[in-house]
N, C-alpha and C positions, 0 to 999 in steps of 0.2 A: 740352284741345281745344275745349271750349265757351267761346269767348271772344266779345267784342263783334262781331267780324267774322262769326263763325259765326251768331250770333243774328240779326244784321242781314240777312244773305243768306237765311237760312231764313224770316224774316218777310216779306221783300219778294217771295219766291217762293211765299208762302202754304203753306209746308211746316210751319210752326209759328207759334203766336201769340207776340207779343213777351213775354208773361208766362209762357211755357212753363217749367216747372221744369227746372233744370239736369239732373237725373236722366233726365227724359224725352228730352231732346236727346241726352244721352250714350248712352242705351240705343238710340236710333235709329241712331246711328253705329256702335255696337258690333254690332248685328244685321247691318248692311250689311257690316261688315268680316269677320264670320264666314262670309260667302258667298264670300270671295276664295279662289280655288283655290291650293293649295300649290305654288308654283313660283317661281323667281326672276323678278324683274321688271326691265324696263328703265324708266328714268325717262321720263315723258311730256313732260319739259321739252326743247324743241328749241332753246332759246337765241334763237329768233326770235319767241317768243310775246309775250304782254303784258308791258310793262315791269314789272319787279319781281316777276313771277310765278315766276321761277326764277333760280337762281344756280349758280355752279360748286359741285359737291358737295364737302363737307368730308371729311376722313378718317373722321370718325365716321359721316357719311351713307353712305359706301361700305362700312362694316364689315359683315361677314356677320351676318345676323340673320334671324329668321322673316319670312316673306312678309307676314304681317299687320302687322308693325311697319313694314316698307318701305312698304306701302300707306297706313298711318296717317300716316306722316311726309310722304309725297308729297301726300296729301289735305290735310293741314293747311297745308303750304307753298302749295298752290294757293289755298286759302281765304284765307290771309293776303294773297297777291298780288292776288286779286280785291277783297278788302276795302280794301286800301290804295290801289289804283289806280282802282277803278270804283265799288264799293258804299260810297261815302263817306257818313258820317253826315249832313252838311249839304248836300252837292252831289253826289248820285249821277250817274254818267256811264253810265246804262243803255244809251244808244244805241251806245256803244262797247264795252260789256262782252262778254267771251266767253260769258257765260251769258245774254245778252239774249234769245236765242231760246227760253229756258226760262221766261221771265217769264210769269205768267198774264195773261190778258186781251189786248185789242188792243195792238199795238206801234206 
């Protein structure tokens, strides 16, 4: 889960420093996931959202599993979509990013 996209988004939003240890970031996400209520979830992907932020679910994606696993997979998918399309390493597109309103400081 803690990949380059996750680190970049967390750093740019001032949630973690770039040098934060893997375990610290992993624990942050795990604590957040443990607060997810146990119920089945609908995907937040509306197919009209940001390009690349969602795709048609695979058979594995729709398999029955614990809610926390569903949320983890959805969260990771959304992070990858934002990282690939907006929070790029060299040329971030913050002004078009769906997370833009959460960036710290003046916009």
